[in-house]
C-alpha positions, 0 to 999 in steps of 0.5 A: 679154644686158645692157639696153644691148646689147639696145638697141644691137642693136635700133638696128642692126636698125632702121637696117638695115631703114630702109636707113641707110647709113654716110655723112653722113646717119648721125649717128655718121659725121658726128660722126667727120667733125667730129672728123677735121676739127678733129684736124688743127689739134689735131695742129698745136697739139700739135706747136708745144707739145711738139716741142722748139725745136732751131734758134736762133730768137729768140722775142720777147715782145710786148705787145698792148693789148686793151680797155685790158688789156695782153696779153703773148704770143710768136709761138707763143702767137699761132699757137696762138690762131689754130689754136684759132680755126680749130678752133673755127670748123670745129667750129661749122660742123659743129654748124651743119650738123647739121640740114641734109642739104646742109651735112652732105654738103659738110662731110663731103666737105671734112673730109679736106682740112681735116685735111690743112691742119692736118697740113701746118701741123704739118710746116711748123712743124717744118721752118720753125721747130723744126728749120729744115731749110727754106732760111732766111730764105725759108721761115720757119715759120707761127709766124714768119709770125704774128709779122709781125702782132704786130710790124707789126700797125697798119702791115699793117692800114694797107696792107691798107686802102689796097689795099682802097680802091684795089681797090674804086675800080678794080674797081667802075668797071671793072664799071660801064664793062664792063657798060655798054660790053658792052650798047651793043656787043651791042645797037647795030650802029653801036656794035659797028662802031666800038667793038668793034675798039678793044676787041679791040685794046686788050683784049689789051694787059696793063694794066701796059703802060699804066703809063708813060702812066698815071703821066705823064698822070694827076694822081697814082699812086693815080688811075693805079693805078685806071685800070689796074684799070679797063682790066684789068676793062673788056675781059673784062667788056665782051666777055662782056657783048656776047656774052651780049646778042648770043646772046639768042634772037630768039624771046624778043624776039618774045614780048616785043614781042607782050606790048607791050614797047618797046626799053627793055623788051627791053634791061632785061627780055630781053637783060640777064637772058639775058646775066647768066651771061656777065656774071658769068663776065666779072666773076669772070675780071676779078676775078682779073686786077684783083687781079693788076694791083692788086698789080703797080701797088702794087709799081711805084709806090704809096705804100702797099698790100700790094704796097708792103709786100712790096717793103719787106719784101723789101729787108730780107730779112724774108720772114716779112713777105712771106708774111704779106702773101701770106696776107692777099692770099689771104684777101681774094681768097677773100672777094671771090670768095665775095661775088661768088659769093653775089651770082651765086647769088642773081641766077641762082637760076633756074638751080637744077635747070636747069644742071649743077653 
């Protein structure tokens, strides 16, 4: 028996004795998961390069200026570059997770889905661009969607920034108003008596229904859209905040009073911390509704934004631009949700090991 075979046999025997299982804790297993993750995107790259272009699709040449250097590329070049970036990000994430048990477990668990994303892009490329057996122009291929960023890059960025500015103004005001109102309703019985019925009546009305009044009474369309987002977020956050304040156990207040707390201390250090899980539940729910209201308000009367860009593109049947805007919306919404989740995790870190996940 060779020396290498002896070493391999010793390593296998050692693993069996120490109970090393074929799972994410095993280095070879994790390495295969990393390769499996990126292989879907490699397949998508191979399909785009090697699969012949049968359908009559015009492939234009675009020139981009980057740091004073002109770069000439087509939609396929940009699409392949995007796939390479995605594969590199996931490969880097695997390397970063190598020494962390929890990250390794999560990365291994998501490997199949990431492979499926790459394979789905390959099939989409074949059906939408190479052969175009999907209904056109409604279902363009991924490379055609990427072309929207080449042809309208600065305009797409301008509309994205407009949407972010509108969302930030409306949602931040909605969160502040909702949390403030919820605390008042939950703590003061008189405020509950007068304000809660109004909250219940107005809260169930869709925010977009107020648009005619907002456009008439407010000075401009931007302010009107901010008002709609505020209304949309206010009800959900205020309702759940009040619920969290009111559900605080009396024993917590009594214990705080024994330690010398006054009313302000009871609100700030007892009621609000207890209501935090409900507050974040309200913020997360309101985020989805606010984003929906944002897009609808842009479609119905804003001079900019991703919803406005979708309306413009739809008029010219440029559905690849519509999909490009939808992709940006999905990325932005996921990013905002991630940020809220990180803040929630940090704020509610005391729940680690206490609440089932």
